[in-house]
C-alpha positions in Angstrom: 86.8 90.2 116.3 90.0 89.9 118.4 90.5 86.7 120.4 92.1 88.6 123.4 90.4 87.6 126.7 92.6 89.5 129.1 93.9 93.1 129.1 96.7 94.4 131.4 97.2 98.2 131.6 100.8 99.2 132.5 101.7 101.9 135.0 102.5 104.7 132.5 99.2 104.5 130.5 97.4 107.8 131.0 94.8 107.7 128.2 92.6 105.1 126.6 90.2 105.8 123.7 87.5 103.4 122.6 89.9 100.5 122.6 87.4 98.0 124.1 84.2 99.3 122.6 83.3 96.4 120.3 84.4 93.2 118.6 86.1 91.5 121.6 85.6 88.5 123.8 87.3 90.3 126.7 86.8 88.7 130.1 89.2 90.5 132.4 90.8 94.0 132.6 93.6 94.5 135.1 95.7 97.6 136.0 99.2 98.0 137.4 99.1 99.0 141.1 101.5 101.9 140.2 99.1 103.4 137.6 97.8 106.7 138.9 95.2 107.2 136.1 93.1 104.0 136.1 91.8 101.4 138.5 89.4 98.4 138.4 86.4 98.0 140.6 83.6 95.5 140.1 85.5 94.5 136.9 84.9 98.0 135.6 87.8 100.1 134.3 87.5 103.4 136.1 89.3 106.6 135.0 90.4 108.1 138.4 90.6 111.8 137.7 87.1 112.0 136.2 85.4 109.3 138.4 84.2 107.8 135.2 83.2 104.3 134.3 85.4 103.8 131.2 85.2 100.2 130.0 83.9 96.8 130.9 84.8 93.2 129.7 82.2 92.2 127.1 81.9 88.6 128.1 81.0 89.2 131.8 77.2 88.7 131.8 74.6 89.1 134.5 74.1 92.0 136.8 76.3 95.1 136.9 76.8 97.4 139.9 78.5 100.7 139.2 80.3 101.8 142.3 79.3 104.8 144.4 81.1 108.1 143.7 81.2 107.4 140.0 79.8 110.6 138.3 79.8 109.6 134.6 79.6 106.7 132.2 82.0 107.3 129.4 81.0 107.0 125.7 80.6 103.4 124.6 81.7 102.2 128.1 79.3 99.2 128.2 78.6 98.8 124.5 78.2 95.3 123.2 78.4 93.8 126.7 76.3 90.9 127.9 74.9 92.5 131.1 71.2 91.9 131.8 70.7 94.5 134.5 72.6 97.5 135.9 72.4 99.5 139.1 73.5 103.2 138.7 74.7 105.1 141.8 73.0 108.3 143.0 76.2 110.1 142.3 76.1 109.7 138.6 75.2 112.8 136.5 75.8 111.8 132.9 75.5 108.8 130.6 77.7 109.1 127.5 76.7 108.4 123.9 76.6 104.8 122.8 77.2 103.8 126.4 74.9 100.8 126.6 74.3 100.2 122.9 73.5 96.5 121.8 73.0 95.1 125.3 70.7 92.4 126.6 69.4 94.7 129.3 65.8 94.1 130.4 65.3 97.1 132.6 67.1 100.1 133.9 66.4 102.8 136.5 68.2 106.1 135.8 68.5 108.0 139.1 67.4 111.6 139.5 71.0 112.8 139.7 71.4 112.2 135.9 71.0 115.4 133.9 72.5 114.3 130.6 72.1 111.3 128.4 74.1 111.1 125.1 72.8 110.1 121.7 72.3 106.4 121.0 72.9 105.6 124.7 70.5 102.5 124.6 70.2 101.9 120.9 69.4 98.3 119.9 68.8 97.1 123.4 66.1 94.8 122.1 65.3 93.2 125.4 65.0 96.5 127.2 61.3 96.7 128.2 61.2 99.0 131.3 63.0 102.3 131.8 62.6 104.7 134.6 63.9 108.1 133.6 65.5 110.8 135.8 63.2 113.6 136.9 66.0 116.0 136.2 66.6 115.1 132.6 65.6 117.9 130.1 66.5 116.5 126.8 66.1 113.0 125.4 68.7 112.8 122.6 68.7 111.5 119.1 68.2 107.7 118.8 68.4 107.3 122.5 66.0 104.3 122.6 65.9 103.5 118.9 65.3 99.8 118.2 64.5 98.8 121.8 61.9 96.4 123.2 60.1 99.1 125.3 56.5 98.3 126.1 55.9 101.5 128.0 57.7 104.6 129.2 56.9 107.5 131.4 58.4 110.7 130.3 58.9 113.0 133.2 57.7 116.6 133.3 61.3 117.8 133.3 61.7 116.8 129.6 61.4 119.8 127.3 63.0 118.4 124.1 62.8 115.0 122.4 65.1 114.6 119.4 65.0 112.7 116.2 64.5 108.9 116.2 64.5 108.8 120.0 61.8 106.1 120.1 61.6 104.8 116.5 61.7 101.0 115.7 60.1 100.2 119.1 57.4 98.0 117.8 56.0 97.1 121.3 55.6 100.7 122.4 51.9 101.1 121.9 51.2 104.4 123.6 53.1 107.4 125.1 51.8 110.3 127.1 53.9 113.4 126.5 54.6 115.9 129.3 53.0 119.3 129.5 56.4 121.1 129.6 57.5 119.6 126.3 58.5 122.4 123.9 60.2 120.6 121.0 59.7 117.4 119.1 62.6 117.5 116.7 62.2 115.1 113.8 60.6 111.7 113.6 60.5 110.8 117.2 58.0 107.9 117.2 56.8 105.3 114.8 53.4 105.7 113.3 52.2 102.6 115.2 52.8 104.4 118.6 49.7 106.2 119.9 50.8 109.7 121.1 48.7 111.5 123.7 48.9 115.1 124.8 47.1 116.6 127.8 45.0 119.7 127.6 47.9 121.7 129.0 50.4 120.6 126.4 51.9 122.9 123.8 51.0 120.4 121.1 47.9 118.8 119.7 47.0 116.4 116.9 45.0 117.6 113.9 42.2 115.7 112.2 44.8 114.7 109.5 47.0 113.1 112.3 49.6 115.8 112.2 51.2 116.9 115.4 51.3 120.7 115.6 51.9 123.4 118.2 48.8 125.1 119.4 49.8 128.3 117.7 49.7 126.3 114.4 53.1 127.6 113.5 55.0 124.3 113.5 54.3 121.1 111.7 56.0 118.5 114.0 55.3 115.1 112.7 52.7 113.2 110.7 51.6 110.2 112.7 48.8 108.9 110.5 49.0 105.7 108.4 51.1 105.4 105.3 48.2 105.4 102.9 46.7 107.0 99.8 45.4 110.1 101.4 45.6 114.0 101.3 47.1 116.2 104.0 46.1 119.8 104.5 48.7 122.2 106.0 47.4 125.0 108.2 47.8 128.5 106.7 49.7 129.8 109.7 52.3 127.0 109.6 55.7 128.7 109.1 57.9 125.6 109.7 57.9 121.9 108.9 60.2 120.0 111.2 62.8 117.4 110.4 61.5 114.1 109.0 57.9 115.3 109.5 56.6 113.3 106.6 59.6 111.2 105.7 59.2 107.7 104.3 55.4 108.1 103.8 55.7 106.4 100.4 51.9 106.1 99.8 50.8 109.6 100.7 48.9 111.0 97.7 49.0 114.7 98.1 49.7 117.6 100.5 47.8 120.9 100.1 49.0 124.3 101.1 46.6 127.3 101.2 47.1 130.4 99.1 47.8 132.5 102.2 50.4 130.0 103.5 53.1 131.5 105.8 55.5 128.7 105.3 59.2 129.8 105.6 61.2 126.8 106.6 61.3 123.2 105.5 63.8 121.2 107.6 66.0 118.2 106.8 64.3 115.1 105.4 60.8 116.7 105.8 59.4 114.9 102.7 62.2 112.5 102.0 61.1 109.3 100.3 57.5 110.5 99.7 57.6 108.8 96.3 53.9 109.4 95.4 53.3 112.7 97.0 52.0 115.6 94.9 52.6 119.1 96.2 49.5 121.3 95.7 50.1 125.0 96.1 53.6 124.7 97.5 54.3 128.4 98.5 56.9 130.5 96.8 57.9 132.4 100.0 60.1 129.7 101.4 63.3 131.0 103.0 65.2 127.9 104.0 65.2 124.3 102.7 67.1 121.6 104.7 69.2 118.7 103.5 67.3 115.9 101.8 64.1 117.7 102.4 62.6 116.6 99.1 64.9 113.7 98.2 63.2 111.0 96.2 59.9 113.0 95.8 59.3 111.6 92.3 56.2 113.6 91.7 57.5 117.1 92.6 57.2 119.1 89.3 58.1 122.7 90.0 59.4 124.8 92.9 59.8 128.6 93.3 62.6 129.7 95.5 63.0 133.4 94.7 62.7 134.3 98.4 65.1 131.5 99.5 68.5 132.1 101.0 69.6 128.5 101.9 69.3 125.1 100.3 70.6 122.0 102.0 72.7 119.1 100.7 70.8 116.7 98.5 67.6 118.6 99.0 66.1 117.6 95.6 68.1 114.5 94.8 66.2 112.1 92.5 63.2 114.4 92.0 62.9 112.9 88.5 59.8 115.0 87.4 61.1 118.3 88.7 61.2 120.3 85.4 61.2 123.9 86.7 63.3 125.6 89.3 62.6 129.3 89.8 65.4 130.9 91.9 67.2 133.4 89.7 66.1 136.3 91.9 66.9 134.5 95.2 69.7 135.4 97.6 71.1 131.8 97.5 74.9 132.0 97.4 75.7 128.2 97.5 74.1 125.2 95.8 75.5 122.4 97.9 76.6 118.8 97.1 74.1 116.6 95.2 71.4 119.3 95.5 69.6 118.5 92.2 71.4 115.2 91.5 69.5 113.0 89.0 66.7 115.5 88.4 66.2 114.2 84.9 63.4 116.5 83.8 65.2 119.9 84.2 65.8 121.4 80.7 67.0 124.9 81.5 68.6 126.6 84.4 68.9 130.3 85.3 71.2 130.2 88.3 70.7 132.7 91.2 72.2 136.1 90.5 74.0 136.0 93.8 75.3 132.5 93.4 79.0 132.0 94.3 79.6 128.3 94.6 78.2 125.0 93.2 79.0 121.8 95.2 80.0 118.3 94.1 77.5 116.5 91.9 74.9 119.3 92.3 73.4 118.8 88.8 75.0 115.5 87.9 72.7 113.2 85.8 70.3 116.0 84.9 70.2 114.3 81.6 67.6 116.7 80.0 69.6 119.8 81.0 70.7 121.6 77.8 71.1 125.3 78.9 72.6 127.0 81.9 72.8 130.7 82.6 75.7 131.8 84.8 76.1 135.2 86.6 79.0 137.3 87.5 79.6 136.1 91.1 80.0 132.4 90.3 83.5 131.6 91.5 83.8 127.8 92.0 82.4 124.4 91.0 82.5 121.2 92.9 83.6 117.9 91.4 81.2 116.5 88.8 78.7 119.3 89.3 77.4 119.1 85.7 78.5 115.7 84.8 76.4 113.6 82.5 74.1 116.4 81.5 73.4 117.4 77.9 74.5 121.0 77.9 75.2 122.3 74.4 77.0 125.5 75.1 78.7 127.1 78.1 79.0 130.9 78.4 81.1 131.8 81.5 82.9 134.9 80.2 80.9 137.0 82.7 82.3 135.1 85.7 85.0 137.5 86.9 86.6 135.6 89.8 86.2 132.0 88.5 89.7 130.3 88.3 89.3 126.5 88.4 87.1 124.3 86.2 86.7 121.5 88.7 87.5 117.8 88.1 84.8 116.1 86.0 82.6 119.2 86.0 81.3 118.9 82.4 82.4 115.3 81.8 80.1 113.2 79.6 78.2 116.2 78.2 78.2 114.6 74.8 76.4 117.5 73.1 78.8 120.2 74.4 80.5 121.9 71.4 81.6 125.3 72.5 82.8 127.0 75.7 83.3 130.6 76.5 85.8 130.3 79.3 85.9 132.5 82.5 88.1 135.6 82.0 90.6 134.6 84.7 90.6 130.8 84.4 93.8 129.3 85.7 93.1 125.5 85.8 91.2 122.9 83.8 90.6 120.0 86.2 91.0 116.3 85.5 88.3 115.0 83.1 86.6 118.4 83.3 85.8 118.3 79.6 86.2 114.7 78.8 83.8 112.9 76.4 82.3 116.2 75.1 81.9 117.3 71.5 84.3 120.2 71.6 85.8 120.8 68.1 88.6 123.2 68.9 90.5 124.3 72.0 91.7 127.9 71.9 93.7 128.1 75.1 92.7 131.2 77.2 95.7 133.4 77.9 95.1 133.2 81.7 95.2 129.4 81.7 98.2 127.9 83.6 97.4 124.2 84.0 95.7 121.5 82.0 95.2 118.5 84.3 95.4 114.8 83.4 92.6 113.5 81.2 91.0 117.0 80.8 90.0 116.2 77.2 90.0 112.3 77.3 87.7 110.8 74.7 86.9 114.2 73.0 86.6 112.5 69.6 85.4 115.7 67.8 88.4 117.8 68.9 90.5 118.7 65.8 92.7 121.6 66.7 94.6 123.2 69.6 95.7 126.8 69.6 98.2 128.2 72.1 98.4 132.1 71.9 101.5 134.1 72.2 100.5 135.6 75.6 99.6 132.2 77.0 100.6 131.6 80.7 100.3 127.9 80.2 103.0 126.2 82.3 101.7 122.6 82.7 100.1 120.1 80.3 99.7 117.0 82.5 100.2 113.5 81.4 97.3 112.2 79.3 95.5 115.5 79.0 94.4 114.7 75.4 94.1 110.9 75.8 92.1 109.2 73.0 91.5 112.6 71.2 92.1 110.6 68.0 90.9 113.4 65.6 93.4 116.1 66.6 95.1 117.0 63.4 96.5 120.5 64.0 98.4 122.1 66.9 99.3 125.8 66.5 101.6 127.4 69.1 102.7 131.0 69.3 104.0 130.8 72.9 107.6 130.5 73.8 106.8 127.9 76.5 106.2 125.2 73.9 107.3 124.3 70.4 105.5 122.6 67.6 107.7 120.7 65.1 106.3 118.6 62.3 102.9 119.1 64.0 104.0 117.6 67.3 103.9 119.5 70.6 107.1 119.6 72.6 108.1 121.5 75.7 110.2 124.6 75.0 113.6 122.7 75.5 112.3 119.9 73.2 113.2 117.4 75.9 109.7 116.0 76.2 107.2 115.1 73.5 103.8 115.9 74.8 101.4 115.1 71.9 101.7 114.0 68.3 98.4 114.8 66.6 96.6 111.5 66.1 94.9 112.6 62.9 98.1 113.9 61.4 98.8 112.8 57.8 102.5 112.4 58.6 103.6 108.8 58.1 107.3 108.9 59.0 108.5 110.7 62.1 111.9 111.2 63.5 112.4 112.6 67.0 114.9 115.3 67.7 118.1 114.3 69.5 117.2 116.5 72.4 114.2 114.4 73.3 114.5 112.5 76.6 110.9 111.6 77.3 108.0 110.4 75.2 105.0 111.4 77.3 102.1 109.2 78.3 99.8 108.6 75.4 101.9 110.9 73.2 101.4 108.9 70.0 98.2 107.2 71.2 95.9 106.2 68.3 98.1 107.8 65.6 96.8 105.4 63.0 98.6 107.0 60.0 102.1 106.6 61.4 104.1 103.9 59.7 107.7 104.5 61.0 109.1 106.3 64.1 112.8 106.9 64.4 114.5 107.5 67.8 118.0 108.9 67.6 120.7 107.0 69.5 121.6 108.4 72.9 118.4 110.5 73.1 115.2 109.1 74.7 115.5 107.5 78.1 111.9 107.2 79.1 108.8 106.0 77.1 105.8 106.4 79.3 102.6 104.4 79.6 100.5 103.9 76.5 102.9 106.1 74.5 102.2 104.3 71.2 99.0 102.5 72.2 96.6 102.1 69.3 99.1 102.9 66.6 97.6 100.1 64.6 99.5 100.7 61.4 103.0 101.4 62.9 105.4 99.0 61.2 108.8 99.9 62.4 110.3 101.6 65.5 113.8 101.5 66.9 114.5 101.4 70.6 118.1 102.6 71.3 120.1 101.5 74.3 119.5 104.9 75.9 116.0 103.8 76.7 115.9 102.5 80.3 112.2 102.8 81.2 109.2 101.8 79.1 105.7 102.1 80.7 102.9 99.6 80.7 100.9 99.3 77.5 103.4 101.5 75.6 102.9 99.4 72.5 99.5 97.9 73.1 97.5 97.3 70.0 100.5 98.1 67.7 99.5 95.0 65.7 101.6 95.7 62.7 104.9 96.0 64.5 107.1 93.1 63.5 110.7 91.9 63.3 111.7 95.1 61.6 111.9 96.8 65.0 115.4 97.5 66.1 116.0 96.9 69.9 119.5 97.6 71.0 119.2 96.4 74.6 118.9 92.6 74.2 118.9 91.7 77.9 116.4 89.1 78.9 114.9 91.3 81.6 114.4 94.3 79.2 112.9 92.1 76.4 110.5 90.4 78.9 109.4 93.8 80.1 108.7 95.0 76.5 106.6 91.9 75.8 104.8 91.2 79.1 104.1 94.7 80.3 104.6 97.1 77.4 102.6 94.8 75.1 105.2 94.8 72.3 104.4 92.0 69.9 106.7 89.0 70.6 107.8 88.8 67.0 109.5 92.1 67.3 112.4 90.7 69.2 113.5 88.3 66.5 115.7 89.1 63.4 114.2 89.2 60.0 116.9 87.5 57.9 114.5 87.1 55.0 114.0 90.9 54.9 117.7 91.9 55.4 118.3 92.5 51.7 115.1 94.6 51.5 116.5 96.8 54.3 119.8 97.4 52.4 117.9 98.1 49.2 115.7 100.6 51.0 118.8 102.4 52.3 120.5 102.5 48.9 117.8 103.4 46.4 116.6 106.9 46.3 113.7 106.5 43.9 111.4 105.2 46.6 108.4 107.3 47.7 109.9 108.8 50.8 108.8 112.4 50.6 106.3 112.1 53.5 109.3 111.2 55.7 110.2 114.4 57.7 113.9 114.6 58.7 114.4 117.0 61.6 117.6 119.0 61.6 119.3 118.6 64.9 
């Protein structure tokens, strides 16, 4: 909260957003006399060209009189103020969203000139008990009087639409009579504790199961019965279930649909958080399912959607007993974000034949999912779409326009061993195949980019093959991080070179990866090498000695030698000017045999404190000096594993 108590608006200010809408102890607003855009009247900041009440000091309490000729209240104009009563002029036509939110108002009369009220206009006015509405208002918006202290309200005949949450969390609102002209109740409009009455001329009525329906029995509007262990019967003629119609009825036991049900549409949050609800005879002719419509329906076991053309975001999230989804013959083209997230009982999926896109986390945490059938039109995945499943094989060769395997898409599928890649795959996203059981990586010819951490923690990966017609142009830093069992890299492409088993770029200026499971114990870098990539030697437990030619390497990136637990000797020539964090982390056998040419205090401190080089490496080994000379003179030592690269 700002401690500013006074605001002065200079002459040239012509626009102010929601600058004073909350979090202030403002007592005064003043405006330069030369300002042509704003003025102050009755302590209200008024926007002149729109005749709009724009803002008001929060700490002025008591009564508020809005001047004549004002035609609108701007969004959030009086939010979080301390006014207890307000008089609106007969000239006002609109009240903006959030305009009086969190106010100690006790009553308000909205003149008949008002034709528009924005959403949340009076939300959390907990002292507001009496409201007289305009006889010209046609729509009561979403959350308009949510969490108010209303004891009664008369809704005029002009109102045709009441939107979601308009009167929820109004514990003192015992009864409401709804007007005859009302045509739409959109969502959960009232709490279950509010007694709703319709006249004989109303379009709506209340069934014996306490369900509000239209008199044609085509629309299920809202269940207003108690949250108890009971069964609900849906009329056979009902074609639509409205937003939040049964949401949060955690104790409802079952809902029964007749065999001849005409149900086509289930809107957002219709059954959300119905933890114990069993669905009996849920029809298979549903066309549209809204967002979160079945979220947290723990007892939903099967759903048939072969006639469906739309599924909303998170529609089946956390349906932990949903074991069967029938939608292969549907016209669904998109499975949106988190649609089947944490549906832990799904074992197999036959995706819709017309499916094109799968959103973020759509099937994440479907931990029983072992098999997925893809079709030709699938073209894109969202982030983490199949993360933490147990898919064993992926066959995507049929997907003709698929180009990018998204970040994290098959991450943590620990049983995944083989992948048939899409025919035109261009990119493997970050972590897309990490922590899987893939044993070999035959790079598709079309692949251009391997992103960072694509194969991180793929402990079963043993070989990498780059074909001669490969279009691969980028292997990002850390692509194969912690792939400790790679022992063989084969490259037939001119874009890369493999020397002594290690993968370099074509110019051999950058070492990308040394196979961690290689049997090579002694390795000398070529003189052309300038960069040792991030994690390039990570977990190479068989390496004993690495030689870096003088005047070659300038950069050793992060974690370059991390986990080389048996590495005993390395030289760091003076050409090295940058060494990344953790470059020598867990190189526990490195000792004073290391040769470090740059002996500056700053450089040595960097090696020890940030690069995790053992401290003993910076000291001379006088006692081993003779051994070094002997090693350099005698030729009968077992040195045949040492590979000397011709430069």
